C-alpha positions as CSV (number, residue, x, y, z in Angstrom):
1,X,78.4,96.2,134.0
2,X,76.1,98.8,135.1
3,X,77.3,101.8,133.1
4,X,77.2,99.4,130.1
5,X,73.6,98.6,130.6
6,X,72.9,102.3,131.0
7,X,74.5,103.2,127.8
8,X,72.3,100.5,126.1
9,X,69.3,102.2,127.4
10,X,70.4,105.5,126.4
11,X,71.0,104.3,122.9
12,X,67.7,102.6,122.7
13,X,66.1,105.6,123.9
14,X,68.1,108.0,121.4
15,X,67.0,105.6,118.6
16,X,63.1,105.6,119.5
17,X,63.1,109.4,119.9
18,X,65.0,109.4,116.2
19,X,62.3,107.1,114.8
20,X,59.3,109.2,116.6
21,X,60.6,112.4,115.1
22,X,61.3,110.9,111.8
23,X,57.8,109.1,111.6
24,X,56.1,112.6,112.7
25,X,57.8,114.5,110.1
26,X,57.0,112.0,107.5
27,X,53.1,111.8,108.5
28,X,52.9,115.7,108.8
29,X,54.5,116.4,105.4
30,X,52.1,113.4,103.9
31,X,49.1,115.5,105.5
32,X,50.2,118.8,104.1
33,X,50.4,117.1,100.6
34,X,46.7,115.8,101.1
35,X,45.6,119.2,101.8
36,X,47.7,120.8,99.1
37,X,45.8,118.3,96.7
38,X,42.5,120.1,97.5
39,X,41.4,123.6,96.7
40,X,38.5,123.5,98.9
41,X,39.9,123.5,102.4
42,X,38.4,120.3,103.3
43,X,38.6,118.9,106.7
44,X,39.3,115.3,106.7
45,X,37.6,113.3,109.5
46,X,38.9,109.8,110.4
47,X,36.6,107.4,112.3
48,X,38.1,104.2,113.8
49,X,36.0,101.3,113.6
50,X,37.5,98.3,112.8
51,X,34.5,96.0,112.3
52,X,32.2,98.6,110.4
53,X,30.4,96.0,108.4
54,X,29.2,93.7,111.5
55,X,25.6,95.4,111.6
56,X,25.3,95.5,115.4
57,X,24.2,98.5,117.7
58,X,27.9,100.0,117.7
59,X,27.4,99.8,113.8
60,X,24.1,102.0,114.2
61,X,26.0,104.5,116.3
62,X,28.9,104.7,113.5
63,X,26.6,105.3,110.6
64,X,24.2,107.7,112.3
65,X,27.1,109.8,113.6
66,X,28.5,109.9,109.9
67,X,24.9,110.9,108.6
68,X,24.7,113.7,111.2
69,X,28.4,115.2,110.3
70,X,28.0,114.8,106.4
71,X,24.4,117.0,107.1
72,X,26.3,119.4,109.4
73,X,29.7,119.9,107.9
74,X,29.3,119.2,104.0
75,X,32.9,120.4,103.6
76,X,34.1,117.5,105.7
77,X,35.3,114.3,104.3
78,X,34.4,111.3,106.1
79,X,37.3,108.7,106.3
80,X,36.4,105.2,107.4
81,X,39.2,103.0,109.2
82,X,37.8,99.2,108.8
83,X,39.3,95.9,108.8
84,X,36.4,94.3,106.9
85,X,38.9,93.7,104.0
86,X,36.4,91.2,102.5
87,X,33.7,94.1,101.6
88,X,33.7,96.6,99.0
89,X,32.7,100.5,100.0
90,X,29.4,99.8,98.0
91,X,28.4,96.8,99.9
92,X,29.3,98.2,103.2
93,X,27.1,101.3,102.5
94,X,24.3,99.0,101.2
95,X,24.2,96.9,104.4
96,X,24.1,100.4,106.5
97,X,21.0,101.1,104.5
98,X,19.4,97.6,104.5
99,X,20.0,97.0,108.3
100,X,19.6,100.2,109.7
101,X,17.7,102.5,107.1
102,X,20.5,105.1,107.0
103,X,21.3,106.4,103.7
104,X,24.8,108.1,103.2
105,X,26.4,110.5,100.6
106,X,28.8,107.8,98.9
107,X,30.7,110.5,97.4
108,X,31.6,112.0,100.7
109,X,32.5,108.8,102.4
110,X,36.1,107.1,101.8
111,X,37.2,103.6,103.1
112,X,40.6,103.0,104.4
113,X,41.2,99.2,104.7
114,X,43.3,97.9,107.4
115,X,45.0,94.3,106.9
116,X,46.4,94.2,110.8
117,X,42.8,93.5,112.4
118,X,44.1,90.2,114.2
119,X,46.1,92.3,116.3
120,X,43.1,93.6,118.2
121,X,41.4,90.1,118.2
122,X,40.9,88.4,121.7
123,X,41.9,85.0,120.3
124,X,45.3,86.4,119.5
125,X,45.9,87.0,123.2
126,X,45.0,84.0,125.4
127,X,46.4,85.7,128.4
128,X,46.8,89.2,129.3
129,X,44.0,89.8,126.8
130,X,43.4,93.6,127.9
131,X,46.8,94.7,127.6
132,X,47.4,92.6,124.4
133,X,44.2,94.0,122.5
134,X,45.0,97.3,123.7
135,X,48.7,97.4,122.5
136,X,47.6,95.6,119.2
137,X,45.1,98.4,118.5
138,X,48.4,100.8,118.6
139,X,49.6,98.7,115.8
140,X,46.2,99.0,114.0
141,X,46.1,102.7,114.6
142,X,49.5,103.1,113.2
143,X,48.5,101.5,110.1
144,X,45.5,103.6,109.7
145,X,47.6,106.8,110.3
146,X,50.1,105.9,108.0
147,X,47.7,105.1,105.1
148,X,45.7,108.3,106.1
149,X,46.7,111.0,108.6
150,X,43.4,113.1,109.2
151,X,42.6,116.4,111.0
152,X,40.0,114.8,113.3
153,X,40.3,111.6,114.9
154,X,37.0,109.9,116.3
155,X,37.1,106.5,117.8
156,X,33.7,104.8,118.0
157,X,34.9,101.6,119.2
158,X,36.6,102.2,122.4
159,X,40.4,101.7,121.4
160,X,41.8,104.4,123.7
161,X,45.4,103.5,123.0
162,X,45.0,104.8,119.6
163,X,44.5,108.4,120.9
164,X,48.2,109.5,121.7
165,X,49.6,108.1,117.9
166,X,46.9,110.7,116.2
167,X,47.4,113.3,118.8
168,X,51.2,113.6,119.2
169,X,52.1,112.4,115.6
170,X,49.9,114.3,113.4
171,X,48.4,116.8,116.1
172,X,44.6,115.6,115.3
173,X,41.8,116.8,117.4
174,X,40.6,113.4,119.3
175,X,37.1,112.5,119.7
176,X,35.7,109.2,121.5
177,X,32.3,107.4,121.9
178,X,32.9,105.1,124.5
179,X,30.4,101.8,124.9
180,X,31.9,100.8,128.0
181,X,35.4,101.1,129.7
182,X,37.9,98.6,129.0
183,X,38.5,98.1,132.4
184,X,36.3,99.1,135.6
185,X,36.4,99.3,139.1
186,X,33.6,96.7,139.1
187,X,36.4,94.3,137.8
188,X,38.5,95.2,140.3
189,X,36.3,94.5,142.9
190,X,35.1,91.2,141.7
191,X,38.8,90.2,141.6
192,X,39.5,91.5,144.9
193,X,36.7,89.7,146.4
194,X,37.6,86.7,144.4
195,X,34.4,86.3,142.8
196,X,34.1,84.0,139.9
197,X,33.0,85.4,136.5
198,X,33.6,84.7,132.8
199,X,36.8,87.2,133.0
200,X,37.8,86.0,136.4
201,X,38.6,82.0,136.3
202,X,38.2,79.6,139.0
203,X,41.9,78.9,139.3
204,X,42.5,82.6,139.9
205,X,39.9,83.3,142.3
206,X,41.0,80.1,144.4
207,X,44.6,81.3,144.5
208,X,45.6,84.4,146.8
209,X,49.2,84.9,144.9
210,X,47.2,84.7,141.5
211,X,44.7,87.1,142.8
212,X,47.1,89.5,144.0
213,X,49.2,89.3,141.1
214,X,45.9,90.0,138.6
215,X,45.0,92.8,140.6
216,X,48.3,94.3,140.3
217,X,48.1,94.0,136.5
218,X,44.7,95.5,136.4
219,X,45.8,98.6,138.5
220,X,48.9,99.0,136.4
221,X,46.4,98.7,133.3
222,X,44.1,101.1,134.5
223,X,46.5,103.9,135.1
224,X,47.8,103.3,131.3
225,X,44.0,103.4,130.4
226,X,43.7,106.7,132.0
227,X,46.7,108.2,130.7
228,X,45.5,107.1,127.0
229,X,41.8,108.2,127.5
230,X,42.9,111.8,128.9
231,X,44.2,112.4,125.2
232,X,41.0,113.0,123.9
233,X,39.4,116.2,123.4
234,X,35.8,115.4,123.7
235,X,34.4,112.0,125.2
236,X,30.9,110.8,124.8
237,X,29.6,107.9,127.1
238,X,26.4,105.7,126.2
239,X,25.1,105.7,129.7
240,X,25.3,106.8,133.1
241,X,27.0,103.7,134.1
242,X,29.8,104.1,131.5
243,X,29.8,107.9,132.5
244,X,30.8,107.1,136.3
245,X,33.2,104.5,135.3
246,X,35.3,107.1,133.0
247,X,34.8,109.9,135.2
248,X,36.4,107.4,137.8
249,X,39.3,106.2,135.8
250,X,39.8,109.2,133.3
251,X,39.0,112.0,135.6
252,X,37.6,114.3,132.6
253,X,34.4,115.9,133.9
254,X,34.6,118.9,131.5
255,X,35.1,116.7,128.3
256,X,32.4,114.0,128.9
257,X,29.2,114.1,127.7
258,X,26.1,111.6,128.0
259,X,24.9,110.8,124.5
260,X,22.6,107.7,124.4
261,X,23.0,105.3,121.6
262,X,20.5,105.6,118.8
263,X,17.8,102.8,118.9
264,X,15.2,101.9,116.6
265,X,12.0,103.0,118.3
266,X,9.6,104.7,115.9
267,X,9.0,101.6,113.9
268,X,8.6,99.2,116.8
269,X,6.5,101.9,118.5
270,X,4.0,101.4,115.7
271,X,4.3,97.5,115.6
272,X,0.7,96.0,116.1
273,X,0.9,93.7,119.0
274,X,-1.0,90.3,118.3
275,X,-3.8,89.2,120.5
276,X,-4.5,85.6,119.0
277,X,-1.5,83.7,120.5
278,X,-2.7,82.0,123.6
279,X,0.7,81.4,124.8
280,X,2.6,83.8,127.0
281,X,5.8,84.3,125.4
282,X,8.7,85.5,127.3
283,X,11.4,87.0,124.7
284,X,15.1,87.1,125.4
285,X,17.3,89.0,122.6
286,X,21.0,89.1,122.8
287,X,24.3,87.1,121.3
288,X,25.2,84.2,123.0
289,X,28.2,85.4,124.8
290,X,28.9,84.7,128.5
291,X,28.4,87.6,130.1
292,X,24.5,87.9,128.7
293,X,24.0,85.0,131.5
294,X,21.6,83.1,129.6
295,X,21.7,80.3,132.3
296,X,19.7,82.7,134.8
297,X,17.0,82.9,132.4
298,X,16.7,79.2,132.4
299,X,17.0,79.2,136.2
300,X,14.4,81.7,136.2
301,X,11.9,79.4,134.4
302,X,12.6,76.6,136.7
303,X,11.8,79.0,139.6
304,X,8.5,80.1,137.8
305,X,7.5,76.7,137.3
306,X,8.0,76.0,141.1
307,X,5.7,78.8,141.8
308,X,3.0,77.4,139.3
309,X,3.0,74.1,141.0
310,X,-0.6,74.2,141.6
311,X,-1.4,75.8,138.2
312,X,0.0,73.4,135.6
313,X,-2.5,74.6,132.9
314,X,-1.1,78.2,133.1
315,X,2.7,76.8,133.1
316,X,2.0,74.8,129.9
317,X,1.0,77.9,128.3
318,X,4.2,79.9,129.2
319,X,7.2,79.8,126.5
320,X,10.3,81.4,126.9
321,X,11.9,82.1,123.4
322,X,15.8,83.1,123.2
323,X,17.0,84.8,120.4
324,X,20.6,85.2,119.7
325,X,23.3,85.5,117.3
326,X,26.5,83.2,117.1
327,X,29.5,84.9,115.7
328,X,32.2,81.7,116.4
329,X,32.4,78.4,117.4
330,X,32.7,79.3,120.9
331,X,29.3,80.8,120.7
332,X,28.0,77.7,119.1
333,X,29.3,75.9,122.3
334,X,27.9,78.1,124.5
335,X,24.5,77.5,122.7
336,X,24.7,73.9,123.0
337,X,25.4,74.0,126.8
338,X,22.3,76.0,127.2
339,X,20.2,73.3,125.1
340,X,21.7,70.7,127.6
341,X,21.1,72.9,130.8
342,X,17.1,73.0,129.6
343,X,17.0,69.6,129.1
344,X,18.9,69.2,132.5
345,X,16.2,71.5,134.3
346,X,13.5,69.7,132.5
347,X,12.6,73.0,130.5
348,X,12.9,71.6,126.7
349,X,9.3,71.9,126.2
350,X,8.9,75.2,127.2
351,X,12.2,76.7,125.9
352,X,12.9,77.6,122.2
353,X,16.4,78.8,120.8
354,X,16.2,81.1,117.6
355,X,20.0,81.5,116.2
356,X,20.8,84.6,113.7
357,X,17.2,85.1,112.6
358,X,16.5,87.8,110.2
359,X,14.9,91.2,111.4
360,X,11.7,90.3,109.7
361,X,11.5,87.0,112.0
362,X,12.3,89.1,115.1
363,X,9.5,91.6,114.3
364,X,7.1,89.0,114.2
365,X,8.5,87.4,117.4
366,X,8.3,90.9,119.0
367,X,4.6,90.9,118.1
368,X,3.7,87.8,119.4
369,X,5.5,88.1,123.0
370,X,4.3,89.7,126.2
371,X,7.3,89.8,128.5
372,X,10.9,90.7,127.8
373,X,13.8,89.4,129.7
374,X,17.5,90.4,130.2
375,X,19.8,89.0,132.4
376,X,23.2,90.8,131.8
377,X,24.9,91.9,135.1
378,X,26.2,95.6,134.7
379,X,24.6,96.1,131.1
380,X,26.7,99.2,130.0
381,X,23.4,100.2,128.4
382,X,21.0,98.0,126.8
383,X,19.8,98.6,123.2
384,X,18.0,95.1,123.2
385,X,15.9,96.4,126.3
386,X,14.9,99.6,124.6
387,X,13.9,97.8,121.6
388,X,11.9,95.3,123.5
389,X,9.9,98.2,125.5
390,X,9.1,100.2,122.3
391,X,7.7,97.0,120.7
392,X,5.3,96.7,123.8
393,X,6.8,94.2,125.9
394,X,6.9,94.2,129.7
395,X,10.6,94.6,130.4
396,X,12.5,92.3,133.1
397,X,15.8,93.3,133.5
398,X,18.9,93.2,135.9
399,X,19.1,95.7,138.6
400,X,22.3,97.1,137.7
401,X,24.2,99.2,134.9
402,X,22.2,101.0,132.2
403,X,18.9,99.4,133.0
404,X,19.1,100.5,136.5
405,X,20.4,103.9,135.8
406,X,19.0,105.2,132.7
407,X,16.2,102.6,130.9
408,X,13.9,101.1,133.5
409,X,11.9,103.2,136.3
410,X,10.3,100.9,138.9
411,X,8.7,103.8,141.2
412,X,5.0,103.8,141.8
413,X,3.2,106.0,139.2
414,X,5.9,106.3,136.8
415,X,6.8,102.4,136.8
416,X,7.8,101.2,133.0
417,X,9.4,97.8,133.6
418,X,10.9,95.5,136.3
419,X,14.1,95.0,138.0
420,X,15.6,91.9,139.5
421,X,18.9,90.3,140.6
422,X,18.4,86.4,140.9
423,X,16.4,83.6,139.7
424,X,13.8,83.9,142.2
425,X,13.1,87.6,141.8
426,X,12.9,87.4,138.1
427,X,10.4,84.4,138.6
428,X,8.3,86.4,140.7
429,X,8.1,89.4,138.7
430,X,7.3,87.4,135.6
431,X,4.4,85.5,137.5
432,X,3.1,89.1,138.7
433,X,3.2,90.2,135.2
434,X,1.4,87.0,133.9
435,X,-1.2,87.3,136.6
436,X,-1.7,91.1,135.8
437,X,-1.0,91.9,139.5
438,X,0.0,95.3,138.4
439,X,-1.7,97.4,135.7
440,X,0.4,96.1,132.8
441,X,-1.1,98.5,130.0
442,X,-0.1,101.6,131.9
443,X,3.4,100.0,132.2
444,X,3.6,99.0,128.7
445,X,2.4,102.7,127.6
446,X,4.6,104.3,130.2
447,X,7.4,101.9,128.6
448,X,6.6,103.0,125.0
449,X,6.8,106.7,125.9
450,X,10.0,106.6,127.8
451,X,11.7,105.3,125.0
452,X,11.8,108.5,122.6
453,X,14.8,109.7,124.3
454,X,17.0,107.0,122.9
455,X,15.9,108.0,119.4
456,X,18.0,108.5,116.4
457,X,17.1,112.3,116.3
458,X,18.4,112.6,119.9
459,X,21.3,110.7,119.4
460,X,22.6,113.0,116.4
461,X,21.7,116.3,118.5
462,X,23.9,115.1,121.3
463,X,26.7,113.8,119.1
464,X,26.6,116.9,117.2
465,X,26.8,119.0,120.5
466,X,29.6,117.1,121.9
467,X,31.9,117.0,118.9
468,X,31.6,120.9,117.9
469,X,34.4,121.8,119.5
470,X,36.5,119.7,117.5
471,X,35.8,121.2,114.2
472,X,36.5,124.6,115.8
473,X,39.5,126.3,113.7
474,X,39.9,122.6,112.0
């Protein structure tokens, strides 16, 4: 029986090797024909961004990167792998121009539309989501590879499991821009300590066996993730927090470059601030996702009201304005829960929710607000924080991740914002800002000066420096 099983395994292994060799041969021939069809020795750069038409911070990274590569390497052809099959190439480029003010050479950009994007969507995998999405990205990556085998492959969304496909099937050079690691040592610690979180449900945290099983799953997955990540030739990370985790997980110190994401700072720094508003507006900007921890913002307002129990006239002037986008029904359900929580805490008269606002409306809110609040634990960077600071808001963010390590400085003499960990600390910082216990004008000016290092120009310099090795002999 054992001998029969061994023969079956050997047969399956032989079939897998034969399929790999045949696929590799076919793809390399396709790649040779592609180059033979052009006489100008073009370099084909494939950029993997399945949600390129979303209009978020990750898409700003994508289009700034494409613009920088077009200007530096005019002989390179940019090929965008996207799952946005309902959009035309012109509409995608037009949106990049309207949303980000990034104009691209349309003649030098080609879109490869992928039909298997459902393989990387979390809703496809109610259980073992990390593994499911990662293996699903290999299916999507294989579709991309079969449709267009590039010379250089750059992933800008964090799908490390696609790297070996492009590396070993067509010998493409691999670049990665990592916004955050798919798994982190912080996640392992939370599971091990049996802490409740949006990605560690109550029934798991309370059960020792399920906790052990989840830890084993996470550790196995992190080893797989390490092997995939080490296939990259150059790795860009968006913050110190992400860099520390990637170095721990992948152990690639000589390949890793910290390249802060591009933020819209020039326009916001010149934004005039309205002095006519008698209200004290605290502004929160972010999607209605569980990790953003909007309930902590409401709890901070509840604690602030307690601190101002003897100052009712001042309390009546304070408003928390929560601006966020909703992607799906889950987000809208989350928004409804926040509205219900604000009523439960008797805060409905001082909390406003603005959903899917236009950029012009957001600019008006920036002009009228005084304080910014951000409550996500271990935010990998925090583009919204940078934008608030550039617009002249005094920022109070979570004492962790990118805000702590890269953005906000609290040392005397160089302070440009505030950090907090719980509702009481948030409330105390907000009260000190309102009462002008600190030199808030100095802090505001320091904040606006500090954000220049996160500009599009600085991003493009860092991106081109990190990817230069990919174009050597390409």
